[in-house]
C-alpha positions, 0 to 999 in steps of 0.5 A, a space after each residue: 540533512 538530518 540523519 536517517 533513522 531506520 528504527 522500526 515502528 515497534 522499536 520506536 514505540 518501545 523506546 518511547 514507552 521506556 523513556 529512552 527518547 521523547 516524542 518531541 525529538 523523534 517527531 522533530 527528526 522526522 519532520 527534518 528528514 521530510 524537509 531535507 528530502 523533499 527536493 529529491 524524493 518529494 514524498 509528501 504533499 503536505 506536512 503539519 509541523 506545528 500541530 505535530 510538535 504540539 501533539 508530540 509535546 502532549 504525548 510526552 506528558 502522557 508518557 511521563 504520566 505512565 499512559 500506555 498506548 500502542 503508538 503513543 508519540 510515534 510519527 506516522 504518515 498517511 496517504 493523501 486519499 485519507 481525511 485528516 481534519 484541517 487538511 485538504 484531501 487532494 488525492 493527487 489532484 490540482 485545484 482548490 480542495 477544501 479542508 476536511 472537517 473531520 478525521 477519517 476513521 483510520 486516522 481517528 484510530 491512529 490518533 486513539 492509538 497515540 500516533 502523531 500524524 506528521 503529514 500526508 504523502 503523495 498519490 497519483 491522481 485519484 490513485 489510478 496508476 502504478 506511478 506517483 507523478 502528476 502535474 499537481 505535485 511533480 514526481 515522487 522518486 524511489 529512494 533506491 534509485 531516484 531516476 525511477 518511480 517508487 510505484 503507485 498509487 501509494 508511492 509517497 508512503 512507500 518512499 517515505 518509509 523506505 527512505 527512513 523518513 517515518 517508521 511506517 505509513 498508511 496507504 491504500 490498495 485498489 489494484 495493487 496500490 500498496 503491494 506494487 510500491 512495497 515491491 518496488 521499494 523493498 517493503 512489507 505491504 499488507 492489503 487487508 481483507 475488504 472492511 478490515 480497515 475502514 475507508 469511511 467516509 468513502 464507504 464502498 470505496 471504488 465500488 469495493 476495490 479499495 482498502 487501506 493498509 500499512 507499509 513498513 520495513 518489517 512484518 512486525 511493524 506492518 502488523 502493529 500498524 494494521 492492528 492500530 487502524 483495523 476496525 469498522 466505522 458504525 456505518 461500514 458495509 463490510 465488517 469482517 471478524 477481527 484478527 490479531 495481526 501482531 500475535 500472528 507475526 509472532 506465531 509459526 505458520 505450520 507446514 503449508 501447501 503453497 501454490 506458485 502461480 507464474 501466469 497472470 490473469 487475462 488482460 488483453 496485453 503482452 505481460 512478459 515476466 522480467 527475468 530478474 523478477 522470475 529468478 527472485 520469486 523462484 528463489 523465494 519459492 525455494 526458500 519456502 520449500 527449505 522452511 518445510 513447506 510444499 511448493 508446487 506450480 498451479 494456475 488459479 482459474 481467474 477467468 475473465 475477471 478483468 470484465 468485472 474490474 474495469 466497470 468497478 474501477 472506472 465507475 469509482 474514478 468517475 465518483 471521485 472526479 464528479 466531486 472535484 470542484 474544478 474538474 477541468 484541472 484533472 488529467 486528460 487521462 482521468 477525464 477519459 476514465 471518467 467518461 468510461 466509468 459513466 458509460 459502464 456505471 449502470 447495468 455493466 457495473 451491477 453485473 460486475 458486482 453480482 459476479 463476485 460470488 461466482 468468482 469467489 467460488 471459482 478462484 477460491 477452489 484453489 484453496 481446497 488444495 493449497 493454503 497460500 498462493 505465491 505470485 510475483 507482485 509485478 511483471 516488471 521492475 520500477 519504470 523510470 520517472 517520466 515513462 508515462 508522461 506523454 502517453 494518452 489514456 489508452 497507452 497508459 492503461 496498456 503499459 501499466 497493465 503489462 507491467 502490473 498484471 498480477 495484483 488487481 484480481 485480489 481487489 475484485 475478490 476483496 481478499 487479503 495479500 501481503 507483499 514481501 521483498 524478493 530481492 533486487 534486479 541486477 541494476 539494484 532495483 527492488 522487486 517483490 512477491 505476493 502471498 495471497 489467501 482467501 477471505 480472512 486469511 491475514 493471520 496465516 499470511 502474516 505468520 508466513 511472511 514473518 517466518 520468511 523474514 526471519 530466514 531472508 532478513 530483508 530488513 538489513 538492506 537499505 537504500 543509499 543515502 542521501 538520495 540524489 537524482 540520476 
């Protein structure tokens, strides 16, 4: 197997820019690692070796000519809900999906920054679940313990970065789908403000719930990737004021007031917080206090925010499912969610969207007293592969809501959040914590995450190599 390379995104870009390595060499090595780990990790739905190597050769010529771009020649992976010209956007589905005619806006920006797209990573079907398994592609496995899921729906991207196959990857987050797999694979995952990274051509994706964002091993690398992909398409509805994430990662955050929230929003499920996760997040809160911040327990006023999430999420699934050329091939649970989405797609959906302004005021009142909210990313550690295989739709929904009750409200609000590694369970499974803020607070969250990273040095921990089934 090709040697694992844990050189970070920023460092790899520096090495390429200074001529220490060639793009052809690092892209070939990434492709070799991907191929070698497919039987165990299954992180990728498809790769583009010939095109990627041709682009790497071109990048080497541009580097030799002195051209400077943030990611020139660096191999990057993107999740398979993102259009890459010439490849199908399968989004976890089976069937004959046509090739995309054009790059999505985020991929266009990656290419403009000089990145080489090596392939597309696995996602569960239409991004619905916090596991990356499906009849169309099998199961993507966690590099820390291949008997467990890396999470979802950006599980392929998370597994690829955690295992050192690529230095960073693009994911998407509609209910925690960046933050959950980041937590369960010991990564930094940034869910940006709605509109920060374009989802074009899938505008207002999942009724405004879903955003694109980075997964990386360090805050610096995640910030660099966020800067590379950030910015609107001309037709985008949401256009927040631009931020400089990389500059934020180099800045001290100042002394902050941090609210620690243990209580999850109401989900009509039993959501016991795993004792190991509670200890890990409590230790992180203590570390933040040791850095000079004021940390106090508080309760965000979530109200019945789930009544807004359900119509938006299921209507979004229905919109994607209705575009599938062979809907009979979709998972029965997807078809069930599609039926629900059609039922809720009228008045209930309009009411759910209309409530968002009130939810901003009610939940945002927390930030009159605090700067940042700290919460567990999940209530449970990563489940074993196959846990959800035989479950009907209702049981799958209840089980995943119980395991992951903390992340999705910030998708309803459209506000940013950053998962940071919080440590490991006694069994060695990674867990995470969320730093959450109000609209446009990415710079503050990234600065705080970078300060915490300097203190915790979570990047020194790496999964075992090579990954083997257990």
